C-alpha positions in Angstrom: 239.6 186.8 -98.0 241.6 183.5 -96.6 240.4 179.4 -95.6 241.4 180.5 -91.8 239.8 184.8 -92.0 236.9 182.9 -93.3 236.1 179.9 -90.6 237.0 182.6 -88.3 234.1 184.7 -89.6 231.0 181.5 -89.3 232.3 180.9 -85.4 231.6 184.9 -84.9 228.9 184.8 -87.3 226.9 181.6 -88.3 227.5 179.9 -85.2 228.1 183.2 -82.9 224.8 181.9 -80.3 225.5 178.0 -79.9 229.6 178.2 -79.8 231.1 181.9 -79.3 228.4 182.6 -77.3 228.8 179.1 -75.2 232.4 179.9 -75.1 232.6 183.2 -74.2 230.1 182.6 -70.9 232.4 179.4 -70.1 235.3 181.2 -69.6 233.4 184.0 -67.8 231.3 182.5 -65.9 233.9 179.8 -64.5 236.4 182.9 -64.5 238.9 180.4 -67.1 241.0 183.3 -68.4 242.1 185.9 -66.5 244.7 189.1 -67.1 248.7 187.7 -67.0 247.5 184.3 -67.7 249.9 182.5 -70.1 247.9 179.1 -71.7 249.1 176.2 -73.5 246.0 175.4 -75.6 246.6 171.8 -76.2 245.7 170.0 -79.3 244.9 167.0 -79.8 244.6 166.7 -83.4 240.7 166.3 -83.1 237.8 168.2 -84.0 237.0 169.8 -80.6 240.9 171.1 -79.6 241.1 172.6 -83.2 238.4 174.8 -82.7 238.5 176.0 -79.0 242.9 176.8 -80.4 240.6 179.0 -82.9 238.3 180.1 -79.8 240.9 181.5 -78.0 242.6 182.5 -80.5 239.8 184.9 -81.1 239.7 186.3 -77.3 243.5 186.7 -77.7 243.2 189.4 -80.8 239.5 190.7 -79.7 239.0 190.1 -76.1 239.2 192.4 -73.3 241.6 190.2 -70.7 245.8 190.3 -72.0 246.9 187.0 -71.8 249.5 185.0 -73.8 248.8 181.6 -75.4 250.9 179.2 -77.2 249.5 175.9 -79.3 250.8 172.4 -78.7 250.7 169.1 -80.1 252.2 166.2 -78.4 252.9 163.3 -80.6 252.5 160.0 -78.9 253.7 158.1 -81.8 250.9 159.1 -84.7 251.9 157.5 -87.7 253.0 159.9 -90.6 249.7 160.3 -91.9 247.9 161.3 -88.6 250.6 163.3 -88.2 250.6 165.3 -91.8 247.3 165.8 -91.3 247.6 167.5 -87.6 250.2 169.9 -90.2 247.7 170.1 -92.1 245.4 171.2 -90.1 247.2 173.8 -88.2 248.0 175.6 -91.5 244.6 176.2 -92.8 243.3 177.5 -89.6 246.2 179.7 -89.3 247.4 177.7 -85.7 251.3 178.3 -85.2 251.3 175.1 -83.4 254.5 173.7 -81.3 255.0 169.6 -82.1 257.0 167.3 -79.3 257.2 163.7 -79.1 256.4 161.9 -76.2 256.7 157.5 -77.0 253.4 156.7 -74.9 251.6 154.5 -77.4 254.4 152.0 -77.9 254.3 152.6 -74.3 250.8 151.5 -73.3 250.2 148.8 -75.1 253.2 147.1 -74.5 250.9 146.6 -70.6 248.9 144.0 -72.2 245.9 145.3 -70.3 242.4 144.9 -72.0 242.5 148.4 -72.5 244.8 151.2 -72.3 242.9 154.2 -72.8 243.1 155.2 -68.8 246.7 154.7 -68.9 247.4 156.3 -71.8 245.0 159.6 -70.7 247.2 159.8 -67.3 250.2 159.8 -69.2 249.2 162.5 -72.3 248.3 165.1 -68.9 251.2 164.8 -67.4 253.3 165.4 -70.3 251.4 168.3 -71.3 251.5 169.6 -68.1 255.3 169.4 -68.1 255.7 170.8 -72.0 253.5 173.4 -71.2 255.3 174.5 -68.2 258.7 174.5 -69.9 257.2 177.3 -71.6 255.8 178.8 -68.8 252.4 178.2 -69.0 250.4 178.4 -65.7 247.3 176.7 -67.5 246.5 174.0 -69.8 243.2 174.2 -72.3 241.9 171.0 -73.6 238.7 171.0 -75.7 235.9 168.6 -73.6 232.6 169.9 -74.3 229.1 170.2 -71.9 228.4 166.3 -74.1 232.0 165.1 -71.9 230.3 166.4 -69.1 227.0 164.6 -69.4 228.7 161.1 -70.3 231.6 161.3 -67.9 228.4 161.8 -65.1 226.7 159.5 -65.7 229.8 157.1 -66.2 230.9 157.7 -62.8 227.7 157.0 -61.7 227.1 153.7 -63.8 230.2 153.2 -63.2 232.2 154.5 -60.4 229.1 154.6 -57.9 230.0 157.5 -57.6 228.4 161.5 -58.6 230.7 163.3 -59.7 231.9 165.3 -63.1 234.0 167.0 -65.5 234.9 170.3 -63.8 235.0 173.2 -66.1 239.0 173.7 -64.4 241.2 172.7 -61.7 243.9 172.8 -60.2 246.8 170.4 -60.9 247.8 167.7 -58.0 251.2 167.4 -59.5 252.1 170.0 -61.2 252.6 173.9 -58.4 250.6 176.9 -59.9 249.2 175.0 -62.9 245.3 174.9 -63.5 243.6 173.1 -66.3 240.3 174.9 -68.4 237.7 172.9 -69.9 236.8 176.8 -71.9 233.9 175.0 -74.4 232.7 173.5 -71.1 228.8 175.2 -72.6 229.4 173.7 -76.2 227.6 170.9 -77.7 229.0 168.1 -79.4 226.6 168.9 -82.4 227.8 172.0 -83.1 231.1 171.3 -83.1 230.2 168.9 -85.8 228.4 170.8 -87.6 230.9 173.3 -87.4 233.3 170.8 -89.2 231.2 170.1 -91.8 230.2 173.6 -92.5 234.0 174.5 -93.6 234.5 171.7 -94.7 237.4 170.4 -92.6 239.0 166.9 -92.6 240.1 165.8 -88.7 240.8 163.2 -86.3 239.4 160.1 -84.1 241.1 158.5 -82.8 244.5 157.8 -83.8 245.8 155.8 -81.0 247.7 152.8 -82.5 245.4 150.1 -80.3 242.2 151.3 -82.1 244.3 150.7 -85.5 246.2 147.8 -84.4 243.9 145.8 -82.1 239.9 144.1 -82.8 239.2 147.2 -79.9 236.0 148.5 -81.7 235.5 152.3 -80.1 231.9 151.7 -81.4 231.2 149.3 -78.2 233.3 151.5 -75.5 231.9 152.4 -72.8 231.7 156.8 -73.7 229.6 155.9 -76.9 227.1 153.5 -74.3 226.7 156.4 -72.5 225.7 158.6 -76.0 224.0 156.2 -76.7 221.6 156.1 -73.6 221.5 159.9 -73.3 220.3 159.7 -76.7 217.7 157.5 -75.8 216.1 159.1 -72.8 215.9 162.3 -74.7 213.7 160.8 -76.9 211.3 161.1 -73.6 212.7 164.0 -72.5 214.3 166.2 -75.0 215.5 168.1 -71.3 217.6 165.2 -70.2 221.1 166.1 -71.1 220.9 170.1 -69.4 218.7 168.8 -66.1 221.4 166.7 -65.6 224.0 169.2 -65.8 222.1 171.0 -63.7 221.5 168.3 -61.0 225.1 169.0 -60.1 224.7 172.5 -59.7 221.7 171.4 -57.5 222.9 169.1 -55.1 221.0 168.9 -51.9 223.0 168.1 -49.0 220.5 167.3 -46.3 218.8 165.0 -49.5 221.9 162.3 -49.7 222.9 159.6 -48.0 226.9 160.6 -48.1 229.5 162.9 -49.6 233.2 163.2 -50.0 234.9 166.2 -49.1 238.8 166.9 -49.2 238.9 163.1 -49.3 237.4 162.4 -45.9 233.4 160.5 -45.8 230.7 162.4 -44.9 227.6 160.3 -43.4 224.0 161.8 -43.4 224.0 159.9 -39.2 226.5 162.5 -38.6 225.0 165.2 -38.4 220.7 163.6 -37.7 220.8 163.6 -34.5 222.6 166.9 -33.8 
């Protein structure tokens, strides 16, 4: 049995409950993949996107939905070592990647901003949409997982002064007839880490020039701050993360001061005396 076959088997067997079933649950509940879709799976080189690639590969070969898939890797300026690592992992996992260049790192590091991560993320998304569209795709798939959703929700509340989250799918505002999907929406990060370690795989973490060339410490990032906060709250209430998630499905508009819909703000006083 080849290494990639062992890895595929681990997803279906050993991690069936924690990974595979949660993956297919998101695909099913949020209607992420439909017949005749052509999906560009976007691989960054990290554990999440490579796991996503294997899950979608398995679904494309053995699932009931008839769809096409391509696996794209945008090289925003990785050094040779990291580029080689991505290519090596793609071969190990038997994922036929198509890599293209995008000079993002050089641009964002020249901005001389405190943290260029936001601009980098926006530019990466644009390049990925553009390449996917060139390849005739109607969707791009990203490897964001359950923990990303919870952390994003808290970041929005504590630093953005609004309640919003990372959605399981989105229509692109800038690319016609393109959607973004997140099939790992229900998969927890600890399950992905366990799968990685179980198969003795080594993936990239953050390979950008900013973290390599500056004194920036990723451990001090706002997202890492949210990880620590959630971890602390779970010591008191083990269900705090899933409760945060479920609260986003149970917003009571009769008991909020205001909300925004289609960029229009609404206040509870608008309907108070009616």
